[in-house]
Backbone atoms as SQL, in Angstrom:
CREATE TABLE atoms (id INTEGER PRIMARY KEY, chain TEXT, resi INTEGER, resn TEXT, atom TEXT, x REAL, y REAL, z REAL);
INSERT INTO atoms VALUES
  (1, 'A', 1, 'UNK', 'N', 162.723, -257.861, -68.792),
  (2, 'A', 1, 'UNK', 'CA', 161.850, -257.178, -67.865),
  (3, 'A', 1, 'UNK', 'C', 161.910, -255.657, -68.095),
  (4, 'A', 2, 'UNK', 'N', 163.133, -255.139, -68.298),
  (5, 'A', 2, 'UNK', 'CA', 163.283, -253.705, -68.531),
  (6, 'A', 2, 'UNK', 'C', 162.563, -253.263, -69.804),
  (7, 'A', 3, 'UNK', 'N', 162.686, -254.092, -70.867),
  (8, 'A', 3, 'UNK', 'CA', 162.010, -253.757, -72.126),
  (9, 'A', 3, 'UNK', 'C', 160.496, -253.801, -71.960),
  (10, 'A', 4, 'UNK', 'N', 160.015, -254.758, -71.205),
  (11, 'A', 4, 'UNK', 'CA', 158.570, -254.857, -70.975),
  (12, 'A', 4, 'UNK', 'C', 158.079, -253.629, -70.210),
  (13, 'A', 5, 'UNK', 'N', 158.836, -253.191, -69.209),
  (14, 'A', 5, 'UNK', 'CA', 158.459, -251.996, -68.456),
  (15, 'A', 5, 'UNK', 'C', 158.483, -250.760, -69.357),
  (16, 'A', 6, 'UNK', 'N', 159.464, -250.686, -70.224),
  (17, 'A', 6, 'UNK', 'CA', 159.573, -249.560, -71.137),
  (18, 'A', 6, 'UNK', 'C', 158.388, -249.525, -72.104),
  (19, 'A', 7, 'UNK', 'N', 158.018, -250.699, -72.641),
  (20, 'A', 7, 'UNK', 'CA', 156.855, -250.776, -73.540),
  (21, 'A', 7, 'UNK', 'C', 155.584, -250.384, -72.788),
  (22, 'A', 8, 'UNK', 'N', 155.471, -250.858, -71.552),
  (23, 'A', 8, 'UNK', 'CA', 154.305, -250.518, -70.743),
  (24, 'A', 8, 'UNK', 'C', 154.247, -249.005, -70.514),
  (25, 'A', 9, 'UNK', 'N', 155.378, -248.398, -70.154),
  (26, 'A', 9, 'UNK', 'CA', 155.419, -246.952, -69.921),
  (27, 'A', 9, 'UNK', 'C', 155.042, -246.179, -71.185),
  (28, 'A', 10, 'UNK', 'N', 155.541, -246.627, -72.345),
  (29, 'A', 10, 'UNK', 'CA', 155.208, -245.970, -73.606),
  (30, 'A', 10, 'UNK', 'C', 153.715, -246.085, -73.893),
  (31, 'A', 11, 'UNK', 'N', 153.184, -247.282, -73.683),
  (32, 'A', 11, 'UNK', 'CA', 151.755, -247.508, -73.935),
  (33, 'A', 11, 'UNK', 'C', 150.905, -246.676, -72.980),
  (34, 'A', 12, 'UNK', 'N', 151.318, -246.632, -71.711),
  (35, 'A', 12, 'UNK', 'CA', 150.579, -245.840, -70.725),
  (36, 'A', 12, 'UNK', 'C', 150.574, -244.365, -71.122),
  (37, 'A', 13, 'UNK', 'N', 151.723, -243.843, -71.546),
  (38, 'A', 13, 'UNK', 'CA', 151.800, -242.437, -71.955),
  (39, 'A', 13, 'UNK', 'C', 150.884, -242.168, -73.150),
  (40, 'A', 14, 'UNK', 'N', 150.861, -243.073, -74.117),
  (41, 'A', 14, 'UNK', 'CA', 149.996, -242.896, -75.286),
  (42, 'A', 14, 'UNK', 'C', 148.524, -242.923, -74.884),
  (43, 'A', 15, 'UNK', 'N', 148.168, -243.849, -73.995),
  (44, 'A', 15, 'UNK', 'CA', 146.782, -243.935, -73.535),
  (45, 'A', 15, 'UNK', 'C', 146.371, -242.676, -72.777),
  (46, 'A', 16, 'UNK', 'N', 147.264, -242.158, -71.961),
  (47, 'A', 16, 'UNK', 'CA', 146.967, -240.924, -71.236),
  (48, 'A', 16, 'UNK', 'C', 146.779, -239.757, -72.209),
  (49, 'A', 17, 'UNK', 'N', 147.623, -239.677, -73.218),
  (50, 'A', 17, 'UNK', 'CA', 147.494, -238.621, -74.223),
  (51, 'A', 17, 'UNK', 'C', 146.165, -238.734, -74.963),
  (52, 'A', 18, 'UNK', 'N', 145.795, -239.957, -75.338),
  (53, 'A', 18, 'UNK', 'CA', 144.516, -240.165, -76.029),
  (54, 'A', 18, 'UNK', 'C', 143.343, -239.765, -75.132),
  (55, 'A', 19, 'UNK', 'N', 143.404, -240.151, -73.863),
  (56, 'A', 19, 'UNK', 'CA', 142.327, -239.818, -72.927),
  (57, 'A', 19, 'UNK', 'C', 142.229, -238.309, -72.730),
  (58, 'A', 20, 'UNK', 'N', 143.365, -237.642, -72.631),
  (59, 'A', 20, 'UNK', 'CA', 143.388, -236.190, -72.478),
  (60, 'A', 20, 'UNK', 'C', 142.753, -235.515, -73.697),
  (61, 'A', 21, 'UNK', 'N', 143.105, -235.970, -74.877),
  (62, 'A', 21, 'UNK', 'CA', 142.556, -235.397, -76.104),
  (63, 'A', 21, 'UNK', 'C', 141.048, -235.656, -76.204),
  (64, 'A', 22, 'UNK', 'N', 140.627, -236.852, -75.834),
  (65, 'A', 22, 'UNK', 'CA', 139.197, -237.182, -75.842),
  (66, 'A', 22, 'UNK', 'C', 138.444, -236.254, -74.885),
  (67, 'A', 23, 'UNK', 'N', 139.025, -236.000, -73.725),
  (68, 'A', 23, 'UNK', 'CA', 138.416, -235.086, -72.767),
  (69, 'A', 23, 'UNK', 'C', 138.296, -233.678, -73.318),
  (70, 'A', 24, 'UNK', 'N', 139.322, -233.219, -74.007),
  (71, 'A', 24, 'UNK', 'CA', 139.285, -231.882, -74.616),
  (72, 'A', 24, 'UNK', 'C', 138.181, -231.780, -75.663),
  (73, 'A', 25, 'UNK', 'N', 138.009, -232.842, -76.439),
  (74, 'A', 25, 'UNK', 'CA', 136.964, -232.821, -77.469),
  (75, 'A', 25, 'UNK', 'C', 135.574, -232.853, -76.840),
  (76, 'A', 26, 'UNK', 'N', 135.439, -233.527, -75.712),
  (77, 'A', 26, 'UNK', 'CA', 134.134, -233.651, -75.058),
  (78, 'A', 26, 'UNK', 'C', 133.777, -232.428, -74.216),
  (79, 'A', 27, 'UNK', 'N', 134.763, -231.618, -73.873),
  (80, 'A', 27, 'UNK', 'CA', 134.527, -230.491, -72.975),
  (81, 'A', 27, 'UNK', 'C', 133.419, -229.551, -73.449),
  (82, 'A', 28, 'UNK', 'N', 133.376, -229.128, -74.715),
  (83, 'A', 28, 'UNK', 'CA', 132.288, -228.220, -75.122),
  (84, 'A', 28, 'UNK', 'C', 130.902, -228.812, -74.869),
  (85, 'A', 29, 'UNK', 'N', 130.723, -230.094, -75.142),
  (86, 'A', 29, 'UNK', 'CA', 129.420, -230.738, -74.905),
  (87, 'A', 29, 'UNK', 'C', 129.104, -230.771, -73.411),
  (88, 'A', 30, 'UNK', 'N', 130.102, -231.078, -72.621),
  (89, 'A', 30, 'UNK', 'CA', 129.915, -231.114, -71.169),
  (90, 'A', 30, 'UNK', 'C', 129.557, -229.730, -70.642),
  (91, 'A', 31, 'UNK', 'N', 130.236, -228.702, -71.166),
  (92, 'A', 31, 'UNK', 'CA', 129.959, -227.340, -70.710),
  (93, 'A', 31, 'UNK', 'C', 128.553, -226.904, -71.113),
  (94, 'A', 32, 'UNK', 'N', 128.099, -227.302, -72.300),
  (95, 'A', 32, 'UNK', 'CA', 126.715, -226.971, -72.690),
  (96, 'A', 32, 'UNK', 'C', 125.736, -227.634, -71.735),
  (97, 'A', 33, 'UNK', 'N', 126.026, -228.866, -71.362),
  (98, 'A', 33, 'UNK', 'CA', 125.155, -229.570, -70.422),
  (99, 'A', 33, 'UNK', 'C', 125.200, -228.890, -69.055),
  (100, 'A', 34, 'UNK', 'N', 126.390, -228.492, -68.627),
  (101, 'A', 34, 'UNK', 'CA', 126.533, -227.807, -67.342),
  (102, 'A', 34, 'UNK', 'C', 125.755, -226.496, -67.348),
  (103, 'A', 35, 'UNK', 'N', 125.792, -225.811, -68.489),
  (104, 'A', 35, 'UNK', 'CA', 125.055, -224.550, -68.614),
  (105, 'A', 35, 'UNK', 'C', 123.575, -224.772, -68.315),
  (106, 'A', 36, 'UNK', 'N', 123.020, -225.864, -68.822),
  (107, 'A', 36, 'UNK', 'CA', 121.593, -226.129, -68.606),
  (108, 'A', 36, 'UNK', 'C', 121.288, -226.561, -67.174),
  (109, 'A', 37, 'UNK', 'N', 122.284, -227.002, -66.449),
  (110, 'A', 37, 'UNK', 'CA', 122.079, -227.410, -65.049),
  (111, 'A', 37, 'UNK', 'C', 122.218, -226.204, -64.120),
  (112, 'A', 38, 'UNK', 'N', 123.266, -225.407, -64.309),
  (113, 'A', 38, 'UNK', 'CA', 123.599, -224.358, -63.352),
  (114, 'A', 38, 'UNK', 'C', 122.952, -223.016, -63.646),
  (115, 'A', 39, 'UNK', 'N', 122.947, -222.589, -64.897),
  (116, 'A', 39, 'UNK', 'CA', 122.434, -221.253, -65.231),
  (117, 'A', 39, 'UNK', 'C', 120.982, -221.035, -64.804),
  (118, 'A', 40, 'UNK', 'N', 120.070, -221.984, -65.063),
  (119, 'A', 40, 'UNK', 'CA', 118.687, -221.755, -64.630),
  (120, 'A', 40, 'UNK', 'C', 118.536, -221.609, -63.113),
  (121, 'A', 41, 'UNK', 'N', 119.533, -222.069, -62.383),
  (122, 'A', 41, 'UNK', 'CA', 119.494, -221.975, -60.923),
  (123, 'A', 41, 'UNK', 'C', 120.291, -220.768, -60.416),
  (124, 'A', 42, 'UNK', 'N', 120.754, -219.940, -61.354),
  (125, 'A', 42, 'UNK', 'CA', 121.441, -218.714, -60.981),
  (126, 'A', 42, 'UNK', 'C', 122.932, -218.864, -60.722),
  (127, 'A', 43, 'UNK', 'N', 123.518, -219.973, -61.152),
  (128, 'A', 43, 'UNK', 'CA', 124.948, -220.192, -60.947),
  (129, 'A', 43, 'UNK', 'C', 125.695, -220.092, -62.265),
  (130, 'A', 44, 'UNK', 'N', 126.898, -219.581, -62.211),
  (131, 'A', 44, 'UNK', 'CA', 127.795, -219.508, -63.361),
  (132, 'A', 44, 'UNK', 'C', 128.484, -220.867, -63.469),
  (133, 'A', 45, 'UNK', 'N', 128.384, -221.569, -64.600),
  (134, 'A', 45, 'UNK', 'CA', 128.901, -222.938, -64.691),
  (135, 'A', 45, 'UNK', 'C', 130.379, -223.091, -64.318),
  (136, 'A', 46, 'UNK', 'N', 131.206, -222.079, -64.615),
  (137, 'A', 46, 'UNK', 'CA', 132.625, -222.198, -64.288),
  (138, 'A', 46, 'UNK', 'C', 132.898, -222.104, -62.793),
  (139, 'A', 47, 'UNK', 'N', 131.896, -221.702, -62.012),
  (140, 'A', 47, 'UNK', 'CA', 132.052, -221.665, -60.555),
  (141, 'A', 47, 'UNK', 'C', 131.864, -223.046, -59.929),
  (142, 'A', 48, 'UNK', 'N', 131.328, -223.985, -60.696),
  (143, 'A', 48, 'UNK', 'CA', 131.048, -225.331, -60.191),
  (144, 'A', 48, 'UNK', 'C', 132.260, -226.234, -60.411),
  (145, 'A', 49, 'UNK', 'N', 132.657, -226.907, -59.366),
  (146, 'A', 49, 'UNK', 'CA', 133.791, -227.834, -59.430),
  (147, 'A', 49, 'UNK', 'C', 133.292, -229.235, -59.095),
  (148, 'A', 50, 'UNK', 'N', 133.464, -230.182, -60.022),
  (149, 'A', 50, 'UNK', 'CA', 132.964, -231.540, -59.770),
  (150, 'A', 50, 'UNK', 'C', 133.831, -232.270, -58.753),
  (151, 'A', 51, 'UNK', 'N', 133.174, -232.920, -57.804),
  (152, 'A', 51, 'UNK', 'CA', 133.882, -233.826, -56.899),
  (153, 'A', 51, 'UNK', 'C', 133.212, -235.200, -56.888),
  (154, 'A', 52, 'UNK', 'N', 131.921, -235.241, -57.200),
  (155, 'A', 52, 'UNK', 'CA', 131.125, -236.461, -57.383),
  (156, 'A', 52, 'UNK', 'C', 130.899, -237.293, -56.126),
  (157, 'A', 53, 'UNK', 'N', 131.732, -237.182, -55.140),
  (158, 'A', 53, 'UNK', 'CA', 131.501, -237.946, -53.917),
  (159, 'A', 53, 'UNK', 'C', 132.101, -237.184, -52.762),
  (160, 'A', 54, 'UNK', 'N', 131.367, -236.818, -51.764),
  (161, 'A', 54, 'UNK', 'CA', 130.026, -237.266, -51.403),
  (162, 'A', 54, 'UNK', 'C', 128.901, -236.454, -52.043),
  (163, 'A', 55, 'UNK', 'N', 129.209, -235.305, -52.679),
  (164, 'A', 55, 'UNK', 'CA', 128.214, -234.558, -53.449),
  (165, 'A', 55, 'UNK', 'C', 128.763, -234.387, -54.862),
  (166, 'A', 56, 'UNK', 'N', 127.885, -234.051, -55.803),
  (167, 'A', 56, 'UNK', 'CA', 128.322, -233.953, -57.192),
  (168, 'A', 56, 'UNK', 'C', 129.236, -232.749, -57.444),
  (169, 'A', 57, 'UNK', 'N', 128.845, -231.578, -56.915),
  (170, 'A', 57, 'UNK', 'CA', 129.603, -230.361, -57.199),
  (171, 'A', 57, 'UNK', 'C', 129.726, -229.501, -55.948),
  (172, 'A', 58, 'UNK', 'N', 130.790, -228.730, -55.897),
  (173, 'A', 58, 'UNK', 'CA', 130.918, -227.625, -54.961),
  (174, 'A', 58, 'UNK', 'C', 130.910, -226.380, -55.838),
  (175, 'A', 59, 'UNK', 'N', 130.012, -225.456, -55.531),
  (176, 'A', 59, 'UNK', 'CA', 129.904, -224.230, -56.322),
  (177, 'A', 59, 'UNK', 'C', 130.447, -223.078, -55.493),
  (178, 'A', 60, 'UNK', 'N', 131.435, -222.383, -56.053),
  (179, 'A', 60, 'UNK', 'CA', 132.008, -221.203, -55.433),
  (180, 'A', 60, 'UNK', 'C', 131.345, -219.999, -56.098),
  (181, 'A', 61, 'UNK', 'N', 130.149, -219.664, -55.623),
  (182, 'A', 61, 'UNK', 'CA', 129.281, -218.682, -56.250),
  (183, 'A', 61, 'UNK', 'C', 129.955, -217.308, -56.311),
  (184, 'A', 62, 'UNK', 'N', 130.156, -216.801, -57.527),
  (185, 'A', 62, 'UNK', 'CA', 130.746, -215.489, -57.746),
  (186, 'A', 62, 'UNK', 'C', 132.223, -215.523, -58.099),
  (187, 'A', 63, 'UNK', 'N', 132.866, -216.661, -57.948),
  (188, 'A', 63, 'UNK', 'CA', 134.312, -216.762, -58.129),
  (189, 'A', 63, 'UNK', 'C', 134.784, -216.266, -59.490),
  (190, 'A', 64, 'UNK', 'N', 134.112, -216.631, -60.565),
  (191, 'A', 64, 'UNK', 'CA', 134.582, -216.291, -61.902),
  (192, 'A', 64, 'UNK', 'C', 133.970, -215.021, -62.474),
  (193, 'A', 65, 'UNK', 'N', 132.969, -214.490, -61.833),
  (194, 'A', 65, 'UNK', 'CA', 132.353, -213.267, -62.344),
  (195, 'A', 65, 'UNK', 'C', 132.826, -212.034, -61.589),
  (196, 'A', 66, 'UNK', 'N', 133.087, -212.181, -60.303),
  (197, 'A', 66, 'UNK', 'CA', 133.439, -211.008, -59.498),
  (198, 'A', 66, 'UNK', 'C', 134.759, -211.174, -58.755),
  (199, 'A', 67, 'UNK', 'N', 135.437, -212.305, -58.901),
  (200, 'A', 67, 'UNK', 'CA', 136.665, -212.600, -58.148),
  (201, 'A', 67, 'UNK', 'C', 136.429, -212.564, -56.645),
  (202, 'A', 68, 'UNK', 'N', 135.192, -212.759, -56.243),
  (203, 'A', 68, 'UNK', 'CA', 134.837, -212.758, -54.833),
  (204, 'A', 68, 'UNK', 'C', 133.764, -213.822, -54.614),
  (205, 'A', 69, 'UNK', 'N', 134.033, -214.771, -53.779),
  (206, 'A', 69, 'UNK', 'CA', 133.070, -215.839, -53.518),
  (207, 'A', 69, 'UNK', 'C', 132.022, -215.336, -52.530),
  (208, 'A', 70, 'UNK', 'N', 130.760, -215.333, -52.958),
  (209, 'A', 70, 'UNK', 'CA', 129.648, -214.893, -52.104),
  (210, 'A', 70, 'UNK', 'C', 129.192, -215.996, -51.165),
  (211, 'A', 71, 'UNK', 'N', 129.243, -217.217, -51.665),
  (212, 'A', 71, 'UNK', 'CA', 128.821, -218.366, -50.855),
  (213, 'A', 71, 'UNK', 'C', 129.376, -219.626, -51.487),
  (214, 'A', 72, 'UNK', 'N', 129.435, -220.683, -50.698),
  (215, 'A', 72, 'UNK', 'CA', 129.868, -221.993, -51.170),
  (216, 'A', 72, 'UNK', 'C', 128.645, -222.899, -51.089),
  (217, 'A', 73, 'UNK', 'N', 128.317, -223.548, -52.205),
  (218, 'A', 73, 'UNK', 'CA', 127.115, -224.373, -52.283),
  (219, 'A', 73, 'UNK', 'C', 127.519, -225.822, -52.551),
  (220, 'A', 74, 'UNK', 'N', 127.018, -226.733, -51.738),
  (221, 'A', 74, 'UNK', 'CA', 127.170, -228.165, -51.994),
  (222, 'A', 74, 'UNK', 'C', 125.980, -228.555, -52.852),
  (223, 'A', 75, 'UNK', 'N', 126.236, -229.014, -54.068),
  (224, 'A', 75, 'UNK', 'CA', 125.193, -229.226, -55.079),
  (225, 'A', 75, 'UNK', 'C', 125.158, -230.701, -55.449),
  (226, 'A', 76, 'UNK', 'N', 124.020, -231.327, -55.260),
  (227, 'A', 76, 'UNK', 'CA', 123.909, -232.756, -55.543),
  (228, 'A', 76, 'UNK', 'C', 122.563, -233.039, -56.188),
  (229, 'A', 77, 'UNK', 'N', 122.523, -234.038, -57.019),
  (230, 'A', 77, 'UNK', 'CA', 121.288, -234.442, -57.678),
  (231, 'A', 77, 'UNK', 'C', 120.425, -235.273, -56.749),
  (232, 'A', 78, 'UNK', 'N', 119.281, -235.708, -57.252),
  (233, 'A', 78, 'UNK', 'CA', 118.399, -236.547, -56.449),
  (234, 'A', 78, 'UNK', 'C', 119.109, -237.847, -56.072),
  (235, 'A', 79, 'UNK', 'N', 118.866, -238.330, -54.878),
  (236, 'A', 79, 'UNK', 'CA', 119.530, -239.573, -54.464),
  (237, 'A', 79, 'UNK', 'C', 119.065, -240.753, -55.305),
  (238, 'A', 80, 'UNK', 'N', 120.003, -241.628, -55.627),
  (239, 'A', 80, 'UNK', 'CA', 119.659, -242.817, -56.409),
  (240, 'A', 80, 'UNK', 'C', 119.643, -244.076, -55.543),
  (241, 'A', 81, 'UNK', 'N', 119.833, -243.880, -54.237),
  (242, 'A', 81, 'UNK', 'CA', 119.793, -245.018, -53.314),
  (243, 'A', 81, 'UNK', 'C', 119.469, -244.499, -51.919),
  (244, 'A', 82, 'UNK', 'N', 119.095, -245.412, -51.056),
  (245, 'A', 82, 'UNK', 'CA', 118.799, -245.032, -49.680),
  (246, 'A', 82, 'UNK', 'C', 120.050, -244.514, -48.975),
  (247, 'A', 83, 'UNK', 'N', 121.190, -245.113, -49.278),
  (248, 'A', 83, 'UNK', 'CA', 122.416, -244.666, -48.618),
  (249, 'A', 83, 'UNK', 'C', 122.788, -243.249, -49.071),
  (250, 'A', 84, 'UNK', 'N', 122.566, -242.943, -50.351),
  (251, 'A', 84, 'UNK', 'CA', 122.849, -241.587, -50.843),
  (252, 'A', 84, 'UNK', 'C', 121.888, -240.584, -50.208),
  (253, 'A', 85, 'UNK', 'N', 120.632, -240.983, -50.054),
  (254, 'A', 85, 'UNK', 'CA', 119.638, -240.118, -49.417),
  (255, 'A', 85, 'UNK', 'C', 120.033, -239.833, -47.972),
  (256, 'A', 86, 'UNK', 'N', 120.468, -240.858, -47.267),
  (257, 'A', 86, 'UNK', 'CA', 120.900, -240.700, -45.873),
  (258, 'A', 86, 'UNK', 'C', 122.116, -239.779, -45.801),
  (259, 'A', 87, 'UNK', 'N', 123.047, -239.956, -46.715),
  (260, 'A', 87, 'UNK', 'CA', 124.240, -239.116, -46.749),
  (261, 'A', 87, 'UNK', 'C', 123.865, -237.656, -46.982),
  (262, 'A', 88, 'UNK', 'N', 122.955, -237.398, -47.924),
  (263, 'A', 88, 'UNK', 'CA', 122.517, -236.027, -48.184),
  (264, 'A', 88, 'UNK', 'C', 121.886, -235.411, -46.938),
  (265, 'A', 89, 'UNK', 'N', 121.064, -236.193, -46.238),
  (266, 'A', 89, 'UNK', 'CA', 120.434, -235.687, -45.011),
  (267, 'A', 89, 'UNK', 'C', 121.482, -235.334, -43.959),
  (268, 'A', 90, 'UNK', 'N', 122.481, -236.198, -43.786),
  (269, 'A', 90, 'UNK', 'CA', 123.488, -235.926, -42.759),
  (270, 'A', 90, 'UNK', 'C', 124.355, -234.726, -43.136),
  (271, 'A', 91, 'UNK', 'N', 124.657, -234.560, -44.422),
  (272, 'A', 91, 'UNK', 'CA', 125.423, -233.377, -44.845),
  (273, 'A', 91, 'UNK', 'C', 124.595, -232.117, -44.594),
  (274, 'A', 92, 'UNK', 'N', 123.323, -232.138, -44.962),
  (275, 'A', 92, 'UNK', 'CA', 122.448, -230.989, -44.712),
  (276, 'A', 92, 'UNK', 'C', 122.354, -230.656, -43.234),
  (277, 'A', 93, 'UNK', 'N', 122.202, -231.654, -42.399),
  (278, 'A', 93, 'UNK', 'CA', 122.119, -231.445, -40.955),
  (279, 'A', 93, 'UNK', 'C', 123.431, -230.860, -40.415),
  (280, 'A', 94, 'UNK', 'N', 124.544, -231.371, -40.909),
  (281, 'A', 94, 'UNK', 'CA', 125.852, -230.869, -40.478),
  (282, 'A', 94, 'UNK', 'C', 126.004, -229.391, -40.801),
  (283, 'A', 95, 'UNK', 'N', 125.603, -229.000, -42.001),
  (284, 'A', 95, 'UNK', 'CA', 125.707, -227.594, -42.405),
  (285, 'A', 95, 'UNK', 'C', 124.762, -226.732, -41.572),
  (286, 'A', 96, 'UNK', 'N', 123.513, -227.158, -41.418),
  (287, 'A', 96, 'UNK', 'CA', 122.542, -226.382, -40.634),
  (288, 'A', 96, 'UNK', 'C', 123.013, -226.178, -39.201),
  (289, 'A', 97, 'UNK', 'N', 123.662, -227.175, -38.624),
  (290, 'A', 97, 'UNK', 'CA', 124.137, -227.084, -37.239),
  (291, 'A', 97, 'UNK', 'C', 125.446, -226.309, -37.118),
  (292, 'A', 98, 'UNK', 'N', 126.032, -225.953, -38.248),
  (293, 'A', 98, 'UNK', 'CA', 127.281, -225.192, -38.217),
  (294, 'A', 98, 'UNK', 'C', 128.500, -226.033, -37.872),
  (295, 'A', 99, 'UNK', 'N', 128.408, -227.333, -38.071),
  (296, 'A', 99, 'UNK', 'CA', 129.512, -228.241, -37.750),
  (297, 'A', 99, 'UNK', 'C', 130.471, -228.368, -38.929),
  (298, 'A', 100, 'UNK', 'N', 131.109, -227.274, -39.277),
  (299, 'A', 100, 'UNK', 'CA', 132.106, -227.260, -40.337),
  (300, 'A', 100, 'UNK', 'C', 133.125, -226.191, -39.981),
  (301, 'A', 101, 'UNK', 'N', 134.248, -226.195, -40.648),
  (302, 'A', 101, 'UNK', 'CA', 135.285, -225.204, -40.377),
  (303, 'A', 101, 'UNK', 'C', 136.105, -224.951, -41.632),
  (304, 'A', 102, 'UNK', 'N', 136.857, -223.884, -41.598),
  (305, 'A', 102, 'UNK', 'CA', 137.764, -223.512, -42.679),
  (306, 'A', 102, 'UNK', 'C', 139.185, -223.680, -42.171),
  (307, 'A', 103, 'UNK', 'N', 140.003, -224.347, -42.930),
  (308, 'A', 103, 'UNK', 'CA', 141.422, -224.500, -42.603),
  (309, 'A', 103, 'UNK', 'C', 142.238, -224.229, -43.840),
  (310, 'A', 104, 'UNK', 'N', 143.343, -223.556, -43.649),
  (311, 'A', 104, 'UNK', 'CA', 144.272, -223.304, -44.738),
  (312, 'A', 104, 'UNK', 'C', 145.546, -224.068, -44.436),
  (313, 'A', 105, 'UNK', 'N', 146.010, -224.832, -45.393),
  (314, 'A', 105, 'UNK', 'CA', 147.248, -225.590, -45.207),
  (315, 'A', 105, 'UNK', 'C', 148.207, -225.255, -46.335),
  (316, 'A', 106, 'UNK', 'N', 149.470, -225.489, -46.077),
  (317, 'A', 106, 'UNK', 'CA', 150.487, -225.299, -47.108),
  (318, 'A', 106, 'UNK', 'C', 151.065, -226.655, -47.456),
  (319, 'A', 107, 'UNK', 'N', 151.270, -226.862, -48.728),
  (320, 'A', 107, 'UNK', 'CA', 151.889, -228.082, -49.216),
  (321, 'A', 107, 'UNK', 'C', 153.259, -227.704, -49.748),
  (322, 'A', 108, 'UNK', 'N', 154.311, -228.242, -49.121),
  (323, 'A', 108, 'UNK', 'CA', 155.661, -227.922, -49.559),
  (324, 'A', 108, 'UNK', 'C', 155.991, -228.676, -50.837),
  (325, 'A', 109, 'UNK', 'N', 157.069, -228.283, -51.485),
  (326, 'A', 109, 'UNK', 'CA', 157.498, -228.966, -52.699),
  (327, 'A', 109, 'UNK', 'C', 157.892, -230.408, -52.405),
  (328, 'A', 110, 'UNK', 'N', 158.203, -230.693, -51.156),
  (329, 'A', 110, 'UNK', 'CA', 158.558, -232.059, -50.761),
  (330, 'A', 110, 'UNK', 'C', 157.317, -232.879, -50.394),
  (331, 'A', 111, 'UNK', 'N', 156.136, -232.253, -50.458),
  (332, 'A', 111, 'UNK', 'CA', 154.901, -232.968, -50.188),
  (333, 'A', 111, 'UNK', 'C', 154.459, -232.931, -48.738),
  (334, 'A', 112, 'UNK', 'N', 155.125, -232.141, -47.901),
  (335, 'A', 112, 'UNK', 'CA', 154.737, -232.060, -46.495),
  (336, 'A', 112, 'UNK', 'C', 153.628, -231.032, -46.341),
  (337, 'A', 113, 'UNK', 'N', 152.676, -231.360, -45.480),
  (338, 'A', 113, 'UNK', 'CA', 151.543, -230.478, -45.235),
  (339, 'A', 113, 'UNK', 'C', 151.765, -229.775, -43.910),
  (340, 'A', 114, 'UNK', 'N', 151.584, -228.460, -43.918),
  (341, 'A', 114, 'UNK', 'CA', 151.734, -227.679, -42.694),
  (342, 'A', 114, 'UNK', 'C', 150.569, -226.756, -42.511),
  (343, 'A', 115, 'UNK', 'N', 150.088, -226.649, -41.256),
  (344, 'A', 115, 'UNK', 'CA', 149.002, -225.729, -40.927),
  (345, 'A', 115, 'UNK', 'C', 149.609, -224.347, -40.793),
  (346, 'A', 116, 'UNK', 'N', 148.919, -223.332, -41.283),
  (347, 'A', 116, 'UNK', 'CA', 149.411, -221.966, -41.162),
  (348, 'A', 116, 'UNK', 'C', 149.491, -221.574, -39.696),
  (349, 'A', 117, 'UNK', 'N', 150.461, -220.738, -39.309),
  (350, 'A', 117, 'UNK', 'CA', 150.665, -220.374, -37.908),
  (351, 'A', 117, 'UNK', 'C', 149.421, -219.818, -37.235),
  (352, 'A', 118, 'UNK', 'N', 148.562, -219.094, -37.952),
  (353, 'A', 118, 'UNK', 'CA', 147.370, -218.510, -37.335),
  (354, 'A', 118, 'UNK', 'C', 146.375, -219.560, -36.872),
  (355, 'A', 119, 'UNK', 'N', 146.538, -220.800, -37.309),
  (356, 'A', 119, 'UNK', 'CA', 145.578, -221.837, -36.949),
  (357, 'A', 119, 'UNK', 'C', 146.128, -222.815, -35.925),
  (358, 'A', 120, 'UNK', 'N', 147.349, -222.584, -35.477),
  (359, 'A', 120, 'UNK', 'CA', 147.926, -223.475, -34.467),
  (360, 'A', 120, 'UNK', 'C', 147.434, -223.032, -33.103),
  (361, 'A', 121, 'UNK', 'N', 146.903, -223.975, -32.310),
  (362, 'A', 121, 'UNK', 'CA', 146.377, -223.597, -31.003),
  (363, 'A', 121, 'UNK', 'C', 147.443, -223.723, -29.947);
């Protein structure tokens, strides 16, 4: 059993290394594609961070050009289903109504999450 686990761990590490290298090789192509999506809309591609769900990207406009975020943009493509369309509508409505907030948390080295003192009520 121990040898099987060891072989599995070795194989997993090799697969992760291969996947990482494949990602590095694909990055230039992905960045060229990102350039064609974001630049024509006035965004710097490195300001876009993929999350894919519930929206495709969060754009921190200005982050990499001026070290100052001017605005945060939730960026999503056309809906491919009725449920995605409904989700986009509810996110848009939430933002328009101002039903969002900013919170800063600290993550300790032990993995504990703590709210900063200024946010404790």
